[in-house]
N, C-alpha and C positions, 0 to 999 in steps of 0.2 A: 476558376482561372482568372476571370476579369476582376473579381473582388480582390484577389491577391495582387494583381498588377496595379490596381489603384492604391491599395495599402502601401505597396512597395514604392511607388512613385512619390507619394506624399511623404512617406517615412524618410526616404532618401533626401528630399528637399529640407525636411525639418532637421534631420541629424547633421547633414552637411552644411546646412545654412543656405538660405536663398541667395547669399552673396556670391557664391561660385557661379551659378546660373540664376539670374534674378527672376526667371520665369520657368514655368513648367511648359514643355513643348508637347502638344498632343496632335498626332497625325490621325485624321479621320477620313476614311474612305466614303465616297458618296453613295454608290449603288449597293443596295442590299444592306446598308448600314444607316444612312440618313434617310434615303428614300428607297422605296421599292424599285427594283430594276425594271424599267419599262421596255428596255431593248429597242429604244428609238433614239436617234441621234440627239434630239432636243428634249428628251425626257418627257414626252407628251404624257399627260395624265399623271404626272408625278404626285406622290403622296408621301408625307413624312410618316415615319414609324411612330407608334404610340410612345409618348414620353420624350421623343427626340427634341421637340421644340422647346420645352421647358428646360431641359438639361443644356441644350446648346445656347439658349439665351443666358442662362446662369454662367456658363463658361465664357461667353462673350463679354459679360460684365466684369469678369475678374481681370484686373490689370496684371496679375502675376501669372496668367495663363496665356500662352500663344497657341492659337488654333491654326492648323495647317490642313487645308483640304487636299486629300490624297486621291487623285483620280486620273484615269487614262482618257477622259473625255476630250473632245476637240475644243479648241479655244472658244469658238462661238457658243457652244453648249455650256462651257464653264462660265463665261460672262453672263449668260442668261440665268444660270443657277445662282450665281453670286448676287445678281440683282434681285431675284426672287427671295433669297434668304435675307438679304438686307431689308426688304420690306417686312420680314418677319422678326426683325431686330436680332438677326443672327449674322455675325461677321467673322470672316476668316482673315487672319493676318497675312497669310501666304498661300500659294497654291503650288504643290509639288516641290517646294524648296524651303530651306531654313537658313537664310543668309545671316541670321544672328549668331549662329554657332559655327565658327570657322575652324578649320583644321588647326591643331596645335601640337605640342609635344606628346600629348596623350591620345589624341584621336585624329583620324583622317576622314574628313567629311566629303572628300572628292567623289566618292561613289555611294555613300550611304548618309542619309539625312540624320542628324542628331534628333532624338526624340526621347521623351520620358514615358510616353504611353501611345500605343497603337490600337485604334479601333478599326478593324477590317474584317469583313466576313471571311476572307481567306485565312485569317488568323483565329477564326472561331467565333467572331462576334455574331450575335443573333439579334437582329433589329426588332423583332417582336417582343423580346423580353429584357434585353440588356440595358436599354435606357433606364428602365426602372431599377435595375440592379446598380447602375452607376449612382443614381440619386440615393438609393438606400445606403450604399456604402459611404457616400459623402456625408450623409446624416450620421451614420455610425461613427465616423472618425472625427466628427465635430466640424466639418467644413461647410455644412449646409444646415440651416434651421429646418426642422421637420415641417413640411407642408404636404398637402395631398395633391395628387395629379387631378386636375379638374377638366 
């Protein structure tokens, strides 16, 4: 399922041309996707899932990808997480919004954020394995040079 979603998102951008939307918009949930759910307000003892750091850093470095943190955390916890991730060279463009894609004659973004890809445990994402699948798929489609997770 994830592999298919990645293929479809990149294929759509390539076929339609990046000129329609100059970026790929990826919504990424925090708990049980990027970090293990700690069930504490400030994410005490937070730990990244294996492979997440490398993939998120690669996505951060792509100028044609917009990362949106998708979380129901409180503002103070979000600020803390964003600072922590910034120290890991992981940056999100937005939190819970995509102001770059406004409503138009084809879509209404007043109640649903425009995205090309959603990474969320509620949508089937498995933090233990799927970061590796993302990288492998990106290698397969020629978006990432093959390197190992170290």
